[in-house]
N, C-alpha and C positions, 0 to 999 in steps of 0.2 A: 417563421417563428414570430408569434404575436406577443410573447411574454416580454416583460421588462426584465432584462438580464443584467446582473451586477457582478457575478463571480464565476470563475472557472475552478473546478475541482478535478485534478488530473492525476491519474495513476502513473506510476513510473515504468516498471518492468512490462514490456510488451505493449506499452502505450506511448509514453513520451520518449522512452529509451529504446535503443536497439542494442541488446547486450548491455554493456556498461557505457555506451556512447550516447551522447545527446546530439542528434542530427541538427545541422545548422538551420534547416527549414523550420523545425519545431522550436528551436531556441529563439529565432527571430520573431516567430508568430506569437509566442507566449509573452515575450518582452513587449511587442507592439500592443498586445491586449492590456498588459499592465500599464503601459504609457497612456492608453486610451481611457484608463480609469477603472478597469475591471480588477476586482480582488483576485489574487491567485492563491489557491489552496492546493498543496501537494498532498496526495492521498496514496500511501504506499503500504505494502505489507512489511517493508524493511524498516530498519531502525532510523531514527531521525537524523543521525549524523550523515548518512548517505544523502538524504533529502536536502540537508543544509548545503552539501557540496553542489548539488544540482542547482539549487537556488542561487548560489554564488556564481555558478557558470552562466546562468541566465542574466545575472547582474541585478538581482532584486535583493531587498533588505527587509521589507515588511511583509512577511508571508506567514500564513498558518500552515503547519505541517500535521496532517493526519498520518501518524506512524504506527507501526506494529499492527497493521490491518485494522486500525480503529481503536486500539487500546490506549492510545495517547494522542492528544492534540497539543501541539507546542507552538508558542508564539515566538517567532525569531526576533521581533522588536523588543519584547520585554524579557526574553530568554526564560520564560516560565511555562509550565504546563497549565492548560486550562481544563484538561480532562485526563484522567489516569485510572486504569482499571487493571488488576493483576489476576493471574491464574490462582486457583485454590492450592495452597501449599501441599496438602495431602496428595492431590493429583500430580503435582510437580514431582514429588518424591518417587511415585510409581513410574512416571514417564521417564525420569532420568535413569532409573534402574533398567527399564526396557532398552533404552538407547545405549546404555553402557554395556549391556550384556549381549548386544547384537550388532552386526555390521551395518553401518549407516553413516550418513552425514546428518548431524543434528545441530541445532542452534537454540540458544535461549538468551533473550535480550532482557537485561536488568537495568539498573539506573544509568550507569555510565558506560557500559560496554556490552558486547555480545560474545558469549561463549560459543565457540565453534568446535564441535567434536568430529574428528576425522580419524579413520582407522589406518592412517598412513601418514607419511610426511607430507605436509601441505605443499601444493604447487603454487605458482605465481597467481593463478586464478582463484585460489581458495581463500586467500587472506588479503584483507584490505584494511585501511585505517578504521579503528573502532572494533575490530575483531580480535579476540584472544583465542589462539588455538590450544586445544586441550585433547588429551587422549580419552579422558572421561569427564563428563559433566560433573562439576563439583557439588557438594552439599548446598542446597538452596538457602543460603543465609540471606540472599536478596531474592525476593520473589519476582519471577519474570513476568513481563507483560505479554510475551508471545514466545512460542517455540515453533520450530519447523523441523520436519523429518524428511529425508530423502533416502530411498531404498525400499523396494517393493515389499520384501518380507517383513521388515521392521514396521513399515506403514500399516500392514495388516494387524500386527500386534497392538499398535497404538489405536487402531480403529476398534479392536476388541475392548481395550481399556476404556475407550470413550463411551461404550454402551453403558457402563456403570456410572458415568459422570455426565451423561447427555443433558441433564437439567442445569448443570453449572459450567459446562465446557462445550465449545463448538469447534468444528473442524471444517476447513475449506480446502479444496484443491486449488493450486496455483501453478503457474509455469515459471520456473527459475530462469536466470539469464542464459543458462546452457540449453534451455528447451526441455528439461526433464521435469516430471511431475514432482511437486513438493506438497506435503500437507502442512497447512498453517493452523496452529492451535492457539485459541484465545479463550478467555472467560466469556460466558454468555453475557450479552449486553455490551461486549466490545466488538463493534463492527463498524464499517465505514459509513453506514447510514446514521447510526447513533452519533458517531463522531462528527459527521457533517452537520447534524443538528446543533451540536455544541459549538462548532466553528461559526455557524451562521448566527447563533445567539450572541457570540462574542463580537461579531461584526455588525450586529443590529440589522440584519437582512433576513428575508424569508428564504427558506430552502427552495421555494418555487422559482427564485431568481438565479439559480445556479445551473450552469452547464457542466455535467459530469462526464468525464472520459474514462473508459476502462476496457479491459479485455478478458477478465477472468470472473470466476464464480463469486469471489469476495467483493466484486464491484457492483453486484446486482442490488445489494441493500442500499448502496449509495444512489444507484439509478432510481430506486423507488422513491427516494426523498427529493431528488433534484427535479426542477421544472423541465429541463431538457437533458437527455442522456444520450451519449454517443459511444457506440461499440466500435472497436477497431475491426478492420476488414478480415483479420485472421482469427477473430474470436470464435468460440464454439457457438452453435445454434442457440443454445439456451441464453447466452449472454446477449446475442443479437436480438432475440425475441423480447428480452427485457428492456431494450433500449428504444428510444423514440427515433434515433437516427443511426445509420451505419456509415462510417467513413472509410478511407483507404487503409490498407495494411500499415502497421507501425513501421515497416521497412520502407514505406513510401511516404513518410511524414504525414500520417493520417491526422494527427492533431493539428498540424499546421494547415493542412488542406481544409479542414473544417473551419478553423478560425478565419483564414483568409477568404474562404468562399461563403459559407453559410452565416457565420457570425458577423463579420465585417460587412457582408453583403446586405444584412438586414438590421443589424444593431451596431453601428460604428462606435457608439459610446454608450455607457450605462446611463439610464435616465435618472 
């Protein structure tokens, strides 16, 4: 790697995390990179509160969080958003009706919380801090940044809805912590690539100086902006083809493997 590298942009599910757990090898490697002077950017489809927990687990305080699959960029130091884009309200109304009328697990992330719609009593793996469990998604008084849907029949209905909104709304496939397919819905212009540009502008660095790590379709836009892109070993072929490098499976500490081997082996400290 001949590039002058200054930052790491790291996806969570299927990349830095294994299920809900942060492997020690990944934790130590990311912390070592931060200690060496690299900026750390967390880039996730989930809400920022989860990312803040991971940041605290690593032991960092000054981090940018790309949350909601690129609809939000949040600075942990100033506790302010530097980028924020929401779904169209008319689309949200139709989406909520589909989800409420059909069996599915659906979520919508608004300002301070995430609504989680489940057609049964939630189990211990369904609810975590920041989530509010509901039987039906409420009227959208707060416009969400992102929505997710799990359940094959309902996903197809949402895809049909998307055909009428494809100029204003985008859908990505992602893999949830349980390994099931989830569709992620954001406004057009809200993606990890656009968010990475906003994050780098805030840090006064070029996107070409970023190493991006990911495993899913919604990471490809980030790969296109980054100078170096790293697909996890278990990622689908399209994700690997979009990356400049492929590392080990996320269950084998693929992020840590790359940082210790390729990154520190060639760029021990940012220039």
